[in-house]
Each structure stands twice: as C-alpha cells, then as structure tokens.
C-alpha positions as CSV (number, residue, x, y, z in Angstrom):
1,M,-17.1,-38.1,-39.9
2,L,-17.9,-41.2,-41.8
3,E,-20.6,-43.4,-40.4
4,I,-20.7,-46.9,-42.0
5,D,-23.9,-48.7,-41.7
6,V,-23.8,-51.7,-44.1
7,E,-24.5,-55.3,-43.3
8,R,-21.1,-57.1,-43.3
9,A,-19.6,-54.9,-46.0
10,E,-17.7,-52.4,-43.8
11,L,-14.3,-53.5,-45.1
12,D,-15.5,-53.2,-48.7
13,V,-16.6,-49.6,-48.1
14,L,-13.3,-48.6,-46.5
15,L,-11.3,-50.3,-49.3
16,G,-13.4,-48.5,-51.9
17,I,-12.5,-45.0,-50.6
18,S,-10.1,-43.3,-53.0
19,E,-6.6,-42.5,-51.8
20,A,-7.3,-38.8,-52.5
21,D,-10.4,-38.8,-50.2
22,R,-8.9,-40.7,-47.3
23,P,-7.3,-37.6,-45.6
24,R,-10.7,-35.9,-45.6
25,I,-12.0,-38.4,-43.2
26,G,-11.3,-37.3,-39.6
27,A,-13.4,-40.0,-37.8
28,V,-15.2,-43.3,-38.5
29,V,-17.9,-45.1,-36.6
30,A,-19.2,-48.5,-37.7
31,Q,-21.2,-51.3,-36.1
32,V,-19.6,-54.6,-37.0
33,R,-20.5,-58.3,-36.4
34,D,-17.0,-59.6,-36.2
35,P,-14.5,-57.3,-34.5
36,G,-11.7,-59.7,-35.3
37,R,-11.8,-58.7,-39.0
38,S,-9.2,-56.5,-40.4
39,L,-11.3,-53.3,-40.3
40,G,-9.3,-51.8,-37.4
41,A,-6.0,-52.6,-39.1
42,V,-7.2,-50.9,-42.3
43,L,-8.2,-47.8,-40.3
44,N,-4.9,-47.7,-38.5
45,R,-3.0,-48.0,-41.8
46,H,-4.9,-44.9,-43.0
47,G,-3.8,-42.8,-40.0
48,L,-6.9,-43.4,-37.8
49,F,-6.6,-44.7,-34.3
50,A,-9.3,-47.4,-33.9
51,R,-10.9,-48.8,-30.8
52,T,-13.6,-51.5,-30.6
53,R,-16.2,-51.7,-27.8
54,Q,-19.4,-53.6,-27.2
55,D,-22.4,-51.9,-25.7
56,P,-23.3,-53.6,-22.4
57,N,-26.8,-54.1,-23.7
58,L,-25.4,-56.1,-26.6
59,R,-23.3,-58.5,-24.5
60,G,-23.7,-62.1,-25.7
61,T,-24.2,-60.9,-29.3
62,E,-21.7,-60.6,-32.1
63,L,-22.4,-56.8,-32.5
64,H,-19.6,-54.4,-31.7
65,E,-18.8,-50.8,-32.5
66,I,-15.6,-49.5,-34.0
67,Y,-14.6,-45.9,-33.4
68,A,-11.6,-44.4,-35.1
69,I,-10.2,-40.9,-35.1
70,R,-7.4,-39.3,-37.0
71,A,-4.3,-38.8,-34.9
72,E,-4.0,-35.1,-35.7
73,I,-7.5,-34.5,-34.2
74,V,-6.7,-36.2,-30.8
C-alpha cells in the first residue's frame, strides 16, 4: 500500500513513480484538496480502481480522500 501525504503534490508523487515500480503498488490512499484533479484518472491508467469520498466530518471543506486498489486484488 502506498499512502501519499503531501500538501498538493499528490499528482507529482504518482507521476514520479517509475514504470518498473508501478505494478508493485496494490493500493493507494491519499488526502486531496481538489478531487477534480486528474489523480483518479492517473491511478485508473495504471490499473488501479479509484474512488473518492469525503468524510462527513469534513463536509464544507475542500478535503477529500482517494482510495485506489489494483483490479487483481478485488
């Protein structure tokens, strides 16, 4: 599992993972401020099924969580 906890640089982290290392990642979790960014699309392109949710305690904020899991694991 890869947990990404960087302020507004989640996409940079994902894009920086080498092609050889991507298959080793079975799941990803990240807190993001803008769920409309292309983070979910990048995860999907790399074989991970991504979902976005917002904790009920964070309603009214820009904070959301993205969970992604590799299709073979499901």
